[in-house]
C-alpha positions as CSV (number, residue, x, y, z in Angstrom):
1,M,13.0,5.2,-5.2
2,T,13.9,2.4,-3.0
3,D,10.4,2.4,-1.5
4,F,9.0,1.8,-4.9
5,L,11.4,-1.1,-5.7
6,I,10.7,-2.7,-2.2
7,A,6.9,-2.3,-2.8
8,T,7.2,-3.9,-6.2
9,V,9.2,-6.8,-4.9
10,V,6.8,-7.4,-2.0
11,I,3.8,-7.3,-4.3
12,A,5.4,-9.8,-6.8
13,C,6.3,-12.1,-3.9
14,L,2.8,-11.9,-2.6
15,L,1.2,-12.8,-6.0
16,M,3.6,-15.7,-6.5
17,S,2.9,-17.0,-3.1
18,W,-0.8,-16.9,-3.8
19,I,-0.2,-18.9,-7.0
20,G,1.7,-21.5,-5.0
21,V,-1.1,-21.8,-2.4
22,Q,-3.6,-22.4,-5.1
23,R,-1.4,-25.1,-6.7
24,I,-1.1,-26.8,-3.2
25,V,-4.8,-26.7,-2.8
26,F,-5.6,-28.1,-6.2
27,R,-3.0,-30.9,-5.8
28,F,-4.5,-31.8,-2.4
29,A,-7.9,-31.9,-3.9
30,K,-6.8,-34.1,-6.8
31,N,-5.2,-36.6,-4.3
32,H,-8.2,-36.5,-1.9
33,P,-11.4,-36.5,-4.1
34,E,-13.5,-37.6,-1.0
35,F,-13.4,-34.0,0.2
36,G,-15.0,-32.7,-3.1
37,P,-13.7,-30.1,-5.5
38,P,-11.9,-27.0,-4.2
39,R,-14.0,-23.9,-4.0
40,E,-13.2,-21.1,-6.4
41,E,-13.4,-17.5,-5.2
42,G,-16.7,-15.7,-6.1
43,S,-18.5,-18.9,-7.2
44,G,-20.7,-19.4,-4.2
45,C,-20.4,-21.8,-1.3
46,G,-19.2,-24.6,-3.6
47,S,-21.2,-27.4,-1.9
48,C,-24.5,-27.0,-3.6
49,S,-25.7,-28.5,-6.9
50,T,-27.7,-25.3,-7.6
51,K,-25.0,-22.7,-8.2
52,N,-27.4,-20.0,-9.1
53,R,-29.6,-20.3,-5.9
54,C,-26.8,-21.3,-3.6
55,H,-27.6,-18.7,-0.9
56,T,-31.1,-20.1,-0.4
57,A,-30.3,-23.7,-0.9
58,C,-27.4,-24.0,1.5
């Protein structure tokens, strides 16, 4: 039973940490627009203007 509780707490802490990291990244991107927008996971390389053909354009 304690293993289950420990695993639950660890997973919750990891998820909250990931949300915190994302907030830090977006805050940094907002304060430093010269670096461009932050890249979203699964949306390609993020630096191309052609999102659908990013793998061939980059």
